[in-house]
N, C-alpha and C positions, 0 to 999 in steps of 0.2 A: 471831072468826077469833082464827090460831094462826103462830107469825113462829120462828125459831128464827134461834141461828148453829152454825157447824161452826166459830169458832174457839175458840170452848174449849171443853177435856174435864176433866169429862162433860159432850154434850148439854145444854146449855142452851135452852132455850123461856121465850113467853113463850105469855098465855093475856087477849083482852080481851073475858070475859061482856056480858053486858047491862047489869049495868050501872059503873059507872065506878071501880072497880078494877082494876088489874093484875095477875092472878102470874105470877110466872117459879116456871119447873120448872127441876129436875136431874135429871138420871135418871128423870128420869116421876114427882117429887115434888113437891110446890111447898117451894119454896127463901125466897120473901118473896113480900108482897102491899102492894102500896100505893096510894096515889092521888092519881095527878096533880093538880096546886095549878086544871085547869085540865079544861075538858070535854073528852073525848079522841074523834074523829072516827077517826083509823087507828092504829096501830101497822107500823111497820117491824124487821124485824132486817137482819143487820152483824154487824160486828166493834162497834158499839155498837146496843143498843136507841135504838128512834126513837119519838119519838111527836107524833103529830099534830095539830095542833086547828086551827081558824077562823082562827087570827089567830101560830099559833107553830111551828114541830116543837122537840121537845126531843130530847137522846141522853145516854142512860144508862148508866151503868157494868152489863155483867150481871150482874156478883158481889157490887159491895157494895152496888149501888140507884143513886149517888150522881149527881148531874148535872154532869154534861160538857162539857157547849153548849146553849144557849138559842138562837133565833135567829127575832126578834120577824119574821116576813117571811109573808105567807099562802103556805102548801107550793100548788104547783099538783103534781094527781098527772093524769098523763093515763097513755099504752100508752106502751112500749116499740119 
């Protein structure tokens, strides 16, 4: 799965390969790679990088990779 943000310049995107690592790209070059402390079930783009698991959702800063917020609630994903 790949998500991106149009908020930052240059363009940033994140890829969730089959492993548990997340790869963040800037201008299509790998900028950083990290493994969240839980099994990620999905990622979401926007002003912050959202990483979803079965029991929480966390938001990371695109540039630094710093944890901004963790919400300990099982996220429900539905159609809009």
